[in-house]
ZAFI-312092 format. One line per 8 residues: number of its first residue (from 1); for each residue x, y, z of C-alpha. Coordinates in steps of 0.5 Angstrom, whole numbers. Layout:
<sites>
NUM) X Y Z | ...
</sites>
This chain:
<sites>
1) 0 0 0 | 3 7 -2 | 1 11 5 | 2 18 1 | -3 16 -4 | -8 13 1 | -7 19 5 | -9 24 -1
9) -14 20 -3 | -17 21 4 | -17 28 3 | -11 30 6 | -7 36 2 | -1 33 3 | 3 27 6 | 10 25 7
17) 15 19 9 | 21 22 13 | 27 19 17 | 26 21 24 | 33 23 25 | 31 29 21 | 26 31 26 | 27 37 30
25) 25 37 37 | 24 44 40 | 21 43 48 | 20 51 49 | 14 50 44 | 10 46 49 | 8 52 53 | 4 54 47
33) 0 47 48 | 0 49 56 | -3 55 54 | -8 52 49 | -7 57 44 | -10 52 38 | -15 49 43 | -13 42 43
41) -10 41 49 | -14 36 53 | -18 34 47 | -14 31 42 | -10 25 44 | -4 27 40 | -3 33 44 | -2 34 51
49) -3 32 57 | -5 25 53 | 1 25 49 | 6 25 55 | 12 30 56 | 16 32 51 | 22 27 52 | 16 21 52
57) 14 24 45 | 21 25 43 | 23 17 45 | 16 15 42 | 18 18 35 | 25 16 35 | 23 9 36 | 21 8 29
65) 25 8 23 | 20 13 19 | 15 17 22 | 9 19 17 | 7 26 17 | 0 28 14 | -3 35 13 | -10 37 12
73) -11 44 10
</sites>
């Protein structure tokens, strides 16, 4: 299955498969989550507090050889 094509078919505007070693982690961004600036804090399971600490999130991401990213917009 081509995951990128499947994501586009499902309505995402873009999708990519990337090596997790290319991910950049910026712990300072967590304050935006804690201030609930996007409205997803404690609503979306991929967001805090359900998602865990910054370090827990980083460790989960780095456990995979590839991280799939999709965006809807």
